[in-house]
Legacy VTK file of the C-alpha trace (Angstrom):
# vtk DataFile Version 3.0
C-alpha trace
ASCII
DATASET POLYDATA
POINTS 117 float
-0.246 -0.140 0.074
1.155 3.900 -0.645
1.413 6.119 1.550
-1.712 7.971 1.054
-3.619 4.778 1.318
-2.098 3.889 4.970
-2.918 7.474 5.846
-6.523 7.523 4.695
-7.324 3.872 6.382
-5.649 5.132 9.530
-7.909 8.621 9.281
-10.955 6.319 8.959
-10.124 4.034 11.846
-9.632 6.755 14.000
-12.760 8.697 13.344
-14.305 5.257 14.011
-12.991 5.189 17.061
-13.318 8.782 18.230
-17.215 8.360 17.257
-17.173 5.201 19.454
-15.766 6.520 22.321
-17.942 9.746 22.096
-20.961 7.668 22.212
-19.807 5.232 25.023
-18.567 8.353 27.236
-22.213 9.845 26.562
-23.933 6.995 27.692
-21.662 6.676 30.780
-22.243 10.248 31.748
-26.013 9.598 31.291
-25.901 6.467 33.588
-23.833 8.248 36.493
-26.415 11.034 36.731
-29.058 8.605 36.805
-27.191 6.670 39.780
-26.514 9.958 41.736
-30.065 10.977 41.264
-30.715 7.593 42.923
-28.080 8.222 45.874
-29.258 11.994 46.426
-32.836 10.236 46.595
-32.108 7.341 48.989
-30.249 9.908 51.274
-33.258 12.431 51.060
-35.684 9.792 51.874
-33.643 8.105 54.880
-32.895 11.715 55.755
-29.475 10.882 56.152
-26.602 13.231 55.761
-24.317 10.442 54.266
-23.408 7.131 54.284
-20.149 4.963 54.383
-19.690 2.249 52.131
-16.419 0.325 52.570
-13.540 3.228 52.695
-15.646 5.606 50.889
-17.850 8.312 52.319
-21.230 9.226 50.281
-22.798 12.682 51.324
-24.571 15.430 49.701
-23.244 18.739 48.842
-24.998 21.431 47.924
-23.528 23.509 45.048
-24.633 26.596 43.040
-24.492 26.336 39.295
-25.181 29.232 36.613
-27.355 28.286 34.152
-27.073 29.377 30.769
-29.510 31.288 29.065
-30.556 31.286 25.438
-28.871 33.975 22.936
-32.352 35.821 22.215
-32.606 36.493 26.232
-28.943 37.442 26.746
-29.088 39.893 23.671
-32.143 41.681 25.099
-30.712 41.770 28.345
-27.493 43.259 27.165
-29.489 45.714 25.120
-31.453 47.001 28.377
-28.277 47.298 30.314
-26.691 49.838 27.870
-29.578 51.316 27.039
-30.067 51.767 30.948
-26.560 53.539 31.487
-27.420 55.940 28.380
-25.111 54.146 25.872
-25.914 55.749 22.139
-26.699 53.330 19.823
-27.082 50.020 21.762
-27.529 47.966 18.942
-24.821 48.756 16.961
-22.694 48.265 20.455
-23.645 44.980 21.064
-22.914 43.921 17.610
-19.453 45.150 17.927
-18.994 43.244 21.374
-20.499 40.443 19.647
-17.951 40.139 16.614
-15.024 41.048 19.248
-16.136 38.059 21.531
-15.918 35.627 18.605
-12.745 36.545 17.084
-12.144 36.715 13.367
-12.374 34.132 11.040
-9.505 31.888 9.916
-9.174 29.853 6.860
-8.157 26.309 7.660
-7.546 23.242 5.388
-9.466 20.067 6.131
-9.303 16.353 4.613
-13.045 15.457 3.748
-13.711 11.948 3.255
-16.692 10.772 0.640
-17.288 7.319 -0.030
-17.466 6.776 -3.890
-20.146 4.785 -5.277
LINES 1 118
117 0 1 2 3 4 5 6 7 8 9 10 11 12 13 14 15 16 17 18 19 20 21 22 23 24 25 26 27 28 29 30 31 32 33 34 35 36 37 38 39 40 41 42 43 44 45 46 47 48 49 50 51 52 53 54 55 56 57 58 59 60 61 62 63 64 65 66 67 68 69 70 71 72 73 74 75 76 77 78 79 80 81 82 83 84 85 86 87 88 89 90 91 92 93 94 95 96 97 98 99 100 101 102 103 104 105 106 107 108 109 110 111 112 113 114 115 116
């Protein structure tokens, strides 16, 4: 086999493995979340602060999490803040801020695999 054939075959195998691992990781995350909810439910039902299992202590910890908002809601609130602070042309300023946050586009070369029939 030539260099290009080996490279193409390895590229395909790597992408297939990445897809498989992504799917497996997703399933494992879902399962871990399900088990975590069951543990929390059990501890809350029994009104226990935690339990010990072999050499592991299991406790419920309250954490704060920032909930992400949708894009339209973010834009509305940002425009409102800009208007409240007397900024002229708040829509234009918001567009400029959005452009800066996204960064500039850079052209890259990528390999595209297409099966031939």
